[in-house]
N, CA, C and O atoms as CSV, one atom per row, in Angstrom:
chain,resi,resn,atom,element,x,y,z
A,1,UNK,N,N,4.599,-5.160,9.475
A,1,UNK,CA,C,5.848,-5.588,8.598
A,1,UNK,C,C,5.473,-5.669,7.505
A,1,UNK,O,O,4.362,-5.710,6.977
A,2,UNK,N,N,7.203,-5.711,6.919
A,2,UNK,CA,C,7.161,-5.135,5.271
A,2,UNK,C,C,6.528,-6.647,4.681
A,2,UNK,O,O,6.661,-7.623,5.419
A,3,UNK,N,N,5.809,-6.831,3.284
A,3,UNK,CA,C,5.903,-8.212,3.123
A,3,UNK,C,C,6.738,-7.989,1.719
A,3,UNK,O,O,7.111,-6.958,1.159
A,4,UNK,N,N,6.885,-9.465,1.363
A,4,UNK,CA,C,7.867,-9.090,-0.242
A,4,UNK,C,C,6.871,-9.874,-0.869
A,4,UNK,O,O,5.796,-10.311,-0.460
A,5,UNK,N,N,7.767,-10.001,-2.513
A,5,UNK,CA,C,7.215,-11.118,-2.993
A,5,UNK,C,C,8.265,-12.325,-3.357
A,5,UNK,O,O,9.407,-11.937,-3.109
A,6,UNK,N,N,8.252,-13.114,-3.657
A,6,UNK,CA,C,8.651,-14.756,-3.583
A,6,UNK,C,C,8.793,-15.153,-4.919
A,6,UNK,O,O,7.887,-15.336,-5.732
A,7,UNK,N,N,10.141,-15.285,-5.102
A,7,UNK,CA,C,10.522,-15.695,-7.028
A,7,UNK,C,C,9.892,-17.035,-7.043
A,7,UNK,O,O,9.710,-17.776,-6.077
A,8,UNK,N,N,9.617,-17.212,-8.160
A,8,UNK,CA,C,9.019,-18.778,-8.544
A,8,UNK,C,C,10.566,-19.360,-9.342
A,8,UNK,O,O,11.196,-20.374,-9.042
A,9,UNK,N,N,10.854,-18.468,-10.295
A,9,UNK,CA,C,11.745,-18.754,-11.499
A,9,UNK,C,C,12.840,-17.831,-11.103
A,9,UNK,O,O,12.640,-17.059,-10.165
A,10,UNK,N,N,13.953,-17.837,-11.714
A,10,UNK,CA,C,15.322,-17.197,-12.023
A,10,UNK,C,C,14.826,-15.900,-12.976
A,10,UNK,O,O,15.562,-14.936,-12.765
A,11,UNK,N,N,13.946,-15.663,-13.809
A,11,UNK,CA,C,13.272,-15.015,-14.696
A,11,UNK,C,C,12.780,-13.851,-13.876
A,11,UNK,O,O,13.153,-12.706,-14.131
A,12,UNK,N,N,11.817,-14.171,-12.744
A,12,UNK,CA,C,10.942,-13.662,-12.360
A,12,UNK,C,C,11.656,-12.514,-11.659
A,12,UNK,O,O,11.488,-11.323,-11.924
A,13,UNK,N,N,12.635,-13.113,-10.550
A,13,UNK,CA,C,13.876,-12.529,-10.024
A,13,UNK,C,C,14.413,-11.549,-10.819
A,13,UNK,O,O,14.269,-10.404,-10.391
A,14,UNK,N,N,15.172,-11.727,-12.179
A,14,UNK,CA,C,15.305,-10.848,-13.454
A,14,UNK,C,C,14.213,-9.744,-13.247
A,14,UNK,O,O,14.297,-8.730,-12.554
A,15,UNK,N,N,13.191,-10.175,-13.999
A,15,UNK,CA,C,12.599,-9.169,-14.042
A,15,UNK,C,C,11.799,-8.245,-13.037
A,15,UNK,O,O,11.261,-7.208,-13.426
A,16,UNK,N,N,11.753,-8.649,-11.809
A,16,UNK,CA,C,11.914,-7.791,-10.908
A,16,UNK,C,C,13.280,-6.845,-10.493
A,16,UNK,O,O,13.184,-5.678,-10.112
A,17,UNK,N,N,13.832,-7.160,-10.559
A,17,UNK,CA,C,15.240,-6.312,-10.775
A,17,UNK,C,C,15.143,-4.943,-11.929
A,17,UNK,O,O,15.185,-3.742,-11.661
A,18,UNK,N,N,14.970,-5.742,-13.542
A,18,UNK,CA,C,14.776,-4.766,-14.254
A,18,UNK,C,C,13.309,-3.593,-14.408
A,18,UNK,O,O,13.172,-2.762,-15.306
A,19,UNK,N,N,12.406,-3.833,-13.324
A,19,UNK,CA,C,11.076,-3.423,-13.663
A,19,UNK,C,C,11.323,-2.514,-12.402
A,19,UNK,O,O,11.318,-1.310,-12.659
A,20,UNK,N,N,11.565,-2.904,-10.922
A,20,UNK,CA,C,11.748,-1.869,-10.018
A,20,UNK,C,C,13.228,-1.135,-9.664
A,20,UNK,O,O,14.213,-1.830,-9.414
A,21,UNK,N,N,13.290,0.456,-9.669
A,21,UNK,CA,C,14.200,1.455,-9.586
A,21,UNK,C,C,15.044,0.446,-8.264
A,21,UNK,O,O,15.793,-0.488,-8.550
A,22,UNK,N,N,14.730,0.872,-6.835
A,22,UNK,CA,C,14.977,-0.209,-5.798
A,22,UNK,C,C,14.717,-1.237,-6.188
A,22,UNK,O,O,13.629,-1.619,-6.617
A,23,UNK,N,N,16.100,-2.055,-6.042
A,23,UNK,CA,C,14.969,-3.624,-6.303
A,23,UNK,C,C,15.978,-4.751,-5.010
A,23,UNK,O,O,16.975,-5.420,-5.285
A,24,UNK,N,N,15.255,-4.625,-3.559
A,24,UNK,CA,C,16.092,-5.686,-3.014
A,24,UNK,C,C,16.057,-7.154,-2.865
A,24,UNK,O,O,15.034,-7.582,-2.329
A,25,UNK,N,N,16.873,-7.954,-3.191
A,25,UNK,CA,C,16.628,-9.237,-3.334
A,25,UNK,C,C,17.341,-10.193,-2.165
A,25,UNK,O,O,18.556,-10.179,-1.968
A,26,UNK,N,N,16.352,-11.072,-1.379
A,26,UNK,CA,C,16.884,-11.667,-0.475
A,26,UNK,C,C,17.317,-12.618,-0.664
A,26,UNK,O,O,16.985,-12.810,-1.834
A,27,UNK,N,N,17.925,-13.533,-0.330
A,27,UNK,CA,C,18.529,-15.112,-0.767
A,27,UNK,C,C,18.523,-15.420,0.163
A,27,UNK,O,O,18.519,-14.505,0.986
A,28,UNK,N,N,18.519,-16.859,0.724
A,28,UNK,CA,C,17.298,-18.031,1.445
A,28,UNK,C,C,17.809,-19.270,1.598
A,28,UNK,O,O,18.249,-19.468,0.466
A,29,UNK,N,N,18.023,-20.125,2.151
A,29,UNK,CA,C,17.665,-21.421,2.300
A,29,UNK,C,C,17.063,-21.921,3.008
A,29,UNK,O,O,17.617,-21.673,4.079
A,30,UNK,N,N,15.896,-22.753,3.272
A,30,UNK,CA,C,15.185,-23.177,3.935
A,30,UNK,C,C,15.632,-24.043,5.369
A,30,UNK,O,O,14.779,-24.180,6.246
A,31,UNK,N,N,16.799,-24.525,5.525
A,31,UNK,CA,C,17.604,-25.347,6.536
A,31,UNK,C,C,18.455,-24.136,6.960
A,31,UNK,O,O,19.427,-24.331,7.690
A,32,UNK,N,N,18.096,-22.710,6.480
A,32,UNK,CA,C,18.953,-21.785,7.174
A,32,UNK,C,C,18.352,-21.202,8.492
A,32,UNK,O,O,17.394,-20.433,8.418
A,33,UNK,N,N,18.867,-21.533,9.641
A,33,UNK,CA,C,18.357,-20.505,10.816
A,33,UNK,C,C,18.779,-19.293,10.689
A,33,UNK,O,O,17.864,-18.501,10.917
A,34,UNK,N,N,20.130,-18.603,10.328
A,34,UNK,CA,C,20.005,-17.319,9.825
A,34,UNK,C,C,19.396,-16.416,9.502
A,34,UNK,O,O,19.155,-15.314,9.995
A,35,UNK,N,N,18.938,-17.305,7.955
A,35,UNK,CA,C,18.026,-16.825,7.244
A,35,UNK,C,C,16.793,-16.359,7.463
A,35,UNK,O,O,16.179,-15.468,6.876
A,36,UNK,N,N,16.352,-17.333,8.744
A,36,UNK,CA,C,14.939,-17.427,8.846
A,36,UNK,C,C,15.122,-16.025,10.271
A,36,UNK,O,O,14.131,-15.396,10.640
A,37,UNK,N,N,16.101,-15.851,10.688
A,37,UNK,CA,C,16.276,-14.367,11.677
A,37,UNK,C,C,16.732,-13.688,11.091
A,37,UNK,O,O,17.269,-12.789,11.738
A,38,UNK,N,N,16.867,-13.586,9.546
A,38,UNK,CA,C,17.704,-12.062,9.325
A,38,UNK,C,C,16.686,-11.254,8.779
A,38,UNK,O,O,16.598,-10.045,8.993
A,39,UNK,N,N,15.601,-12.179,7.788
A,39,UNK,CA,C,14.423,-11.717,7.121
A,39,UNK,C,C,13.385,-10.957,7.783
A,39,UNK,O,O,12.677,-10.239,7.077
A,40,UNK,N,N,13.134,-11.019,9.370
A,40,UNK,CA,C,11.907,-10.032,10.042
A,40,UNK,C,C,12.891,-9.192,10.357
A,40,UNK,O,O,12.390,-8.068,10.337
A,41,UNK,N,N,14.304,-9.107,10.706
A,41,UNK,CA,C,14.850,-7.786,10.411
A,41,UNK,C,C,15.182,-6.618,9.308
A,41,UNK,O,O,15.303,-5.399,9.424
A,42,UNK,N,N,15.275,-7.491,8.210
A,42,UNK,CA,C,14.939,-6.716,6.532
A,42,UNK,C,C,13.937,-6.073,6.491
A,42,UNK,O,O,13.908,-4.889,6.153
A,43,UNK,N,N,12.659,-6.949,6.930
A,43,UNK,CA,C,11.651,-6.231,6.759
A,43,UNK,C,C,11.232,-5.685,7.195
A,43,UNK,O,O,10.320,-5.032,6.689
A,44,UNK,N,N,11.747,-5.513,8.947
A,44,UNK,CA,C,11.158,-4.241,10.007
A,44,UNK,C,C,11.853,-2.920,9.556
A,44,UNK,O,O,11.434,-1.767,9.650
A,45,UNK,N,N,13.351,-3.521,8.898
A,45,UNK,CA,C,14.076,-2.223,8.359
A,45,UNK,C,C,13.743,-0.983,7.188
A,45,UNK,O,O,13.870,0.220,6.957
A,46,UNK,N,N,13.199,-2.320,6.636
A,46,UNK,CA,C,12.497,-1.594,5.012
A,46,UNK,C,C,11.081,-1.006,4.876
A,46,UNK,O,O,10.459,-0.723,3.852
A,47,UNK,N,N,10.688,-0.882,6.330
A,47,UNK,CA,C,9.537,-0.101,6.961
A,47,UNK,C,C,9.935,1.274,6.680
A,47,UNK,O,O,9.096,2.101,6.324
A,48,UNK,N,N,10.855,1.490,6.785
A,48,UNK,CA,C,11.809,2.968,6.455
A,48,UNK,C,C,11.822,3.727,4.879
A,48,UNK,O,O,11.700,4.908,4.556
A,49,UNK,N,N,12.077,2.182,3.885
A,49,UNK,CA,C,12.123,2.906,2.721
A,49,UNK,C,C,11.326,2.406,2.066
A,49,UNK,O,O,11.655,1.358,1.510
A,50,UNK,N,N,10.168,2.852,1.888
A,50,UNK,CA,C,8.798,2.579,0.903
A,50,UNK,C,C,9.378,2.194,-0.545
A,50,UNK,O,O,8.948,1.159,-1.054
A,51,UNK,N,N,10.344,2.975,-1.256
A,51,UNK,CA,C,10.547,3.291,-1.917
A,51,UNK,C,C,11.132,1.786,-2.591
A,51,UNK,O,O,10.909,1.409,-3.741
A,52,UNK,N,N,11.932,1.049,-1.556
A,52,UNK,CA,C,12.594,-0.152,-1.546
A,52,UNK,C,C,11.428,-1.345,-1.460
A,52,UNK,O,O,10.627,-1.568,-0.553
A,53,UNK,N,N,11.643,-2.098,-2.857
A,53,UNK,CA,C,10.549,-3.029,-3.478
A,53,UNK,C,C,11.895,-4.779,-2.942
A,53,UNK,O,O,12.972,-5.208,-3.355
A,54,UNK,N,N,10.906,-5.162,-1.889
A,54,UNK,CA,C,11.887,-6.786,-1.677
A,54,UNK,C,C,10.652,-7.978,-2.398
A,54,UNK,O,O,9.453,-8.078,-2.657
A,55,UNK,N,N,12.072,-8.796,-2.481
A,55,UNK,CA,C,12.076,-10.014,-3.149
A,55,UNK,C,C,12.536,-11.076,-2.572
A,55,UNK,O,O,13.765,-11.059,-2.508
A,56,UNK,N,N,12.020,-12.047,-2.099
A,56,UNK,CA,C,12.876,-13.409,-1.375
A,56,UNK,C,C,13.108,-14.119,-2.609
A,56,UNK,O,O,12.342,-13.968,-3.561
A,57,UNK,N,N,14.088,-14.867,-2.660
A,57,UNK,CA,C,14.177,-15.818,-3.599
A,57,UNK,C,C,15.201,-16.888,-2.870
A,57,UNK,O,O,16.337,-16.715,-2.428
A,58,UNK,N,N,14.207,-18.276,-2.925
A,58,UNK,CA,C,14.621,-19.286,-1.876
A,58,UNK,C,C,15.891,-20.409,-2.745
A,58,UNK,O,O,15.504,-20.926,-3.793
A,59,UNK,N,N,17.037,-20.659,-2.362
A,59,UNK,CA,C,18.114,-21.387,-3.072
A,59,UNK,C,C,18.344,-22.351,-3.491
A,59,UNK,O,O,19.185,-22.732,-4.305
A,60,UNK,N,N,17.184,-23.074,-2.652
A,60,UNK,CA,C,16.603,-24.802,-2.820
A,60,UNK,C,C,15.920,-24.866,-3.888
A,60,UNK,O,O,16.267,-25.653,-4.768
A,61,UNK,N,N,14.706,-23.983,-4.058
A,61,UNK,CA,C,14.039,-23.636,-5.235
A,61,UNK,C,C,14.335,-23.364,-6.317
A,61,UNK,O,O,13.632,-23.735,-7.257
A,62,UNK,N,N,15.565,-22.572,-6.518
A,62,UNK,CA,C,15.856,-22.092,-7.506
A,62,UNK,C,C,17.685,-21.898,-7.347
A,62,UNK,O,O,18.523,-21.104,-6.920
A,63,UNK,N,N,17.584,-23.017,-7.913
A,63,UNK,CA,C,19.409,-23.260,-7.154
A,63,UNK,C,C,20.526,-22.622,-8.371
A,63,UNK,O,O,21.715,-22.878,-8.184
A,64,UNK,N,N,20.206,-21.937,-9.400
A,64,UNK,CA,C,20.826,-21.751,-10.243
A,64,UNK,C,C,21.036,-19.690,-9.594
A,64,UNK,O,O,21.790,-18.865,-10.110
A,65,UNK,N,N,20.213,-19.485,-8.552
A,65,UNK,CA,C,20.514,-18.166,-8.407
A,65,UNK,C,C,21.821,-17.925,-7.869
A,65,UNK,O,O,22.418,-16.887,-8.158
A,66,UNK,N,N,22.435,-18.992,-6.937
A,66,UNK,CA,C,23.783,-18.971,-6.624
A,66,UNK,C,C,24.836,-18.683,-7.623
A,66,UNK,O,O,25.602,-17.756,-7.361
A,67,UNK,N,N,24.991,-19.333,-8.724
A,67,UNK,CA,C,25.346,-18.911,-9.846
A,67,UNK,C,C,25.545,-17.321,-10.451
A,67,UNK,O,O,26.577,-16.673,-10.623
A,68,UNK,N,N,24.212,-16.997,-10.681
A,68,UNK,CA,C,23.707,-16.001,-11.470
A,68,UNK,C,C,24.163,-14.697,-10.404
A,68,UNK,O,O,24.549,-13.579,-10.743
A,69,UNK,N,N,24.002,-15.179,-9.166
A,69,UNK,CA,C,24.730,-13.836,-8.502
A,69,UNK,C,C,26.203,-13.872,-7.862
A,69,UNK,O,O,27.011,-13.033,-7.465
A,70,UNK,N,N,26.135,-15.373,-7.972
A,70,UNK,CA,C,27.360,-15.613,-7.605
A,70,UNK,C,C,27.364,-15.279,-6.052
A,70,UNK,O,O,28.220,-14.515,-5.605
A,71,UNK,N,N,26.502,-15.798,-5.314
A,71,UNK,CA,C,26.278,-15.957,-4.172
A,71,UNK,C,C,26.868,-17.527,-3.648
A,71,UNK,O,O,26.623,-18.631,-4.135
A,72,UNK,N,N,28.046,-17.032,-2.046
A,72,UNK,CA,C,28.666,-18.744,-2.074
A,72,UNK,C,C,27.682,-18.985,-0.693
A,72,UNK,O,O,27.170,-20.088,-0.501
A,73,UNK,N,N,27.441,-17.682,0.381
A,73,UNK,CA,C,26.452,-18.145,1.785
A,73,UNK,C,C,25.253,-17.651,1.484
A,73,UNK,O,O,24.926,-17.022,0.478
A,74,UNK,N,N,24.381,-18.080,2.739
A,74,UNK,CA,C,23.501,-17.587,2.641
A,74,UNK,C,C,23.188,-17.253,4.396
A,74,UNK,O,O,23.615,-17.958,5.310
A,75,UNK,N,N,22.320,-15.971,4.565
A,75,UNK,CA,C,21.711,-15.320,3.606
A,75,UNK,C,C,22.511,-14.010,2.613
A,75,UNK,O,O,23.403,-13.206,2.880
A,76,UNK,N,N,21.649,-14.289,1.313
A,76,UNK,CA,C,22.729,-12.437,0.532
A,76,UNK,C,C,21.923,-11.690,0.548
A,76,UNK,O,O,20.791,-12.110,0.307
A,77,UNK,N,N,22.031,-10.827,0.719
A,77,UNK,CA,C,21.345,-9.616,0.648
A,77,UNK,C,C,21.292,-8.657,-0.214
A,77,UNK,O,O,21.208,-7.656,0.499
A,78,UNK,N,N,21.286,-8.298,-1.358
A,78,UNK,CA,C,21.235,-7.674,-2.688
A,78,UNK,C,C,20.292,-6.560,-3.297
A,78,UNK,O,O,19.234,-6.676,-3.917
A,79,UNK,N,N,21.139,-5.252,-2.856
A,79,UNK,CA,C,20.080,-3.808,-3.788
A,79,UNK,C,C,20.534,-3.566,-5.199
A,79,UNK,O,O,21.593,-3.311,-5.772
A,80,UNK,N,N,19.465,-3.728,-5.463
A,80,UNK,CA,C,20.011,-3.038,-6.929
A,80,UNK,C,C,19.438,-1.854,-7.128
A,80,UNK,O,O,18.363,-1.631,-6.572
A,81,UNK,N,N,19.872,-1.148,-7.722
A,81,UNK,CA,C,18.969,0.534,-8.419
A,81,UNK,C,C,19.873,0.934,-9.420
A,81,UNK,O,O,21.060,1.215,-9.587
A,82,UNK,N,N,18.228,0.789,-10.329
A,82,UNK,CA,C,18.492,0.845,-11.560
A,82,UNK,C,C,19.020,0.190,-12.541
A,82,UNK,O,O,19.538,0.497,-13.615
A,83,UNK,N,N,18.693,-1.211,-11.724
A,83,UNK,CA,C,19.761,-2.544,-12.632
A,83,UNK,C,C,21.234,-2.661,-11.985
A,83,UNK,O,O,21.972,-3.428,-12.602
A,84,UNK,N,N,21.600,-2.253,-11.245
A,84,UNK,CA,C,22.567,-2.249,-10.952
A,84,UNK,C,C,22.855,-2.955,-9.643
A,84,UNK,O,O,21.883,-2.984,-8.888
A,85,UNK,N,N,24.027,-3.564,-9.168
A,85,UNK,CA,C,24.438,-4.091,-7.716
A,85,UNK,C,C,24.788,-2.960,-7.078
A,85,UNK,O,O,25.646,-2.226,-7.568
A,86,UNK,N,N,23.976,-2.570,-5.521
A,86,UNK,CA,C,24.756,-1.329,-5.338
A,86,UNK,C,C,25.103,-1.798,-3.596
A,86,UNK,O,O,25.524,-1.006,-2.753
A,87,UNK,N,N,24.877,-2.902,-3.414
A,87,UNK,CA,C,24.711,-3.473,-1.995
A,87,UNK,C,C,25.025,-4.500,-1.748
A,87,UNK,O,O,24.313,-5.157,-2.508
A,88,UNK,N,N,25.857,-5.477,-0.975
A,88,UNK,CA,C,26.205,-6.996,-1.082
A,88,UNK,C,C,26.139,-7.610,0.536
A,88,UNK,O,O,27.215,-8.001,0.988
A,89,UNK,N,N,25.299,-7.679,1.148
A,89,UNK,CA,C,25.669,-8.240,2.375
A,89,UNK,C,C,26.051,-9.668,2.299
A,89,UNK,O,O,26.381,-10.060,1.180
A,90,UNK,N,N,26.073,-10.561,3.317
A,90,UNK,CA,C,25.762,-11.825,3.382
A,90,UNK,C,C,26.039,-12.081,4.734
A,90,UNK,O,O,26.539,-11.220,5.458
A,91,UNK,N,N,25.595,-13.799,5.326
A,91,UNK,CA,C,25.499,-14.120,6.486
A,91,UNK,C,C,25.101,-13.280,7.781
A,91,UNK,O,O,23.985,-12.950,8.182
A,92,UNK,N,N,26.308,-13.051,8.281
A,92,UNK,CA,C,25.700,-12.048,9.583
A,92,UNK,C,C,26.433,-10.349,8.704
A,92,UNK,O,O,27.418,-9.936,8.093
A,93,UNK,N,N,24.770,-9.811,9.360
A,93,UNK,CA,C,24.506,-8.517,8.781
A,93,UNK,C,C,24.407,-7.853,9.933
A,93,UNK,O,O,23.784,-8.339,10.876
A,94,UNK,N,N,25.111,-6.455,10.018
A,94,UNK,CA,C,25.006,-5.328,10.741
A,94,UNK,C,C,24.209,-4.788,10.146
A,94,UNK,O,O,24.405,-4.508,8.964
A,95,UNK,N,N,22.665,-4.367,11.004
A,95,UNK,CA,C,21.846,-4.014,10.281
A,95,UNK,C,C,21.922,-2.327,10.659
A,95,UNK,O,O,21.075,-1.776,9.956
A,96,UNK,N,N,22.388,-1.670,11.219
A,96,UNK,CA,C,22.626,-0.742,11.421
A,96,UNK,C,C,23.576,-0.202,10.304
A,96,UNK,O,O,23.326,0.864,9.742
A,97,UNK,N,N,24.622,-0.922,10.005
A,97,UNK,CA,C,25.337,-0.301,9.115
A,97,UNK,C,C,24.122,-0.870,7.534
A,97,UNK,O,O,23.567,0.085,6.992
A,98,UNK,N,N,23.915,-1.787,7.143
A,98,UNK,CA,C,22.857,-1.645,6.169
A,98,UNK,C,C,21.971,-0.752,5.976
A,98,UNK,O,O,21.595,-0.252,4.916
A,99,UNK,N,N,21.595,-0.534,7.180
A,99,UNK,CA,C,20.191,0.814,6.927
A,99,UNK,C,C,21.088,2.519,7.109
A,99,UNK,O,O,20.523,3.612,7.108
A,100,UNK,N,N,22.299,2.315,7.224
A,100,UNK,CA,C,23.204,3.328,6.769
A,100,UNK,C,C,22.742,3.646,5.377
A,100,UNK,O,O,21.855,4.339,4.880
A,101,UNK,N,N,24.057,2.568,4.787
A,101,UNK,CA,C,23.952,2.650,3.442
A,101,UNK,C,C,22.723,2.646,2.859
A,101,UNK,O,O,22.811,3.504,1.981
A,102,UNK,N,N,21.604,2.171,2.833
A,102,UNK,CA,C,20.307,2.206,2.281
A,102,UNK,C,C,19.619,3.362,1.950
A,102,UNK,O,O,19.019,3.583,0.898
A,103,UNK,N,N,19.823,4.555,3.540
A,103,UNK,CA,C,19.951,5.705,3.681
A,103,UNK,C,C,20.590,6.635,2.485
A,103,UNK,O,O,19.969,7.274,1.636
A,104,UNK,N,N,22.275,6.504,2.697
A,104,UNK,CA,C,22.955,6.798,1.612
A,104,UNK,C,C,22.298,7.249,0.294
A,104,UNK,O,O,21.889,8.332,-0.124
A,105,UNK,N,N,22.383,5.453,-0.411
A,105,UNK,CA,C,21.409,5.493,-1.529
A,105,UNK,C,C,20.915,6.119,-1.730
A,105,UNK,O,O,21.270,7.112,-2.365
A,106,UNK,N,N,19.773,5.888,-1.290
A,106,UNK,CA,C,18.107,6.001,-1.445
A,106,UNK,C,C,17.843,7.724,-1.522
A,106,UNK,O,O,16.866,8.140,-2.146
A,107,UNK,N,N,18.890,8.779,-0.768
A,107,UNK,CA,C,18.974,10.088,-0.714
A,107,UNK,C,C,19.456,10.394,-1.844
A,107,UNK,O,O,19.075,11.307,-2.577
A,108,UNK,N,N,20.630,9.360,-2.095
A,108,UNK,CA,C,21.057,10.273,-3.377
A,108,UNK,C,C,20.623,10.175,-4.864
A,108,UNK,O,O,20.747,11.083,-5.686
A,109,UNK,N,N,20.067,8.874,-5.107
A,109,UNK,CA,C,19.206,8.926,-6.230
A,109,UNK,C,C,17.965,9.695,-6.482
A,109,UNK,O,O,17.554,10.343,-7.444
A,110,UNK,N,N,17.285,9.283,-4.760
A,110,UNK,CA,C,15.582,10.006,-4.780
A,110,UNK,C,C,16.408,11.707,-4.938
A,110,UNK,O,O,15.669,12.691,-4.898
A,111,UNK,N,N,17.157,11.803,-5.022
A,111,UNK,CA,C,17.316,13.409,-4.966
A,111,UNK,C,C,17.645,13.720,-6.583
A,111,UNK,O,O,17.223,14.765,-7.077
A,112,UNK,N,N,18.531,12.625,-7.499
A,112,UNK,CA,C,18.594,12.841,-9.085
A,112,UNK,C,C,17.372,12.942,-9.612
A,112,UNK,O,O,17.256,13.565,-10.668
A,113,UNK,N,N,16.303,12.398,-9.035
A,113,UNK,CA,C,15.183,12.530,-9.678
A,113,UNK,C,C,14.627,14.231,-10.062
A,113,UNK,O,O,13.572,14.413,-10.670
């Protein structure tokens, strides 16, 4: 299963986005059962996308994350490409749809290199 970094501060999350071409941010809360169910699915899905780096951000530990990324519900899944948000999913995520979008984006941007 895909491992992830965990942000301790908002600055760490911003640095992660700025230093990784494909930065996937997973925003959750401790008391969110959906968050705990979706994260392993995301980790498994990202096994097929080694170019995408994963970071988990706990909205309880870093309350400013909600305002910074305009998140109104968790889990929130955000993919940044070269620092720009390209995918946003929240709460109930259809993994097949997310996989299709990730495939399209990574294929497009890898071909540009």
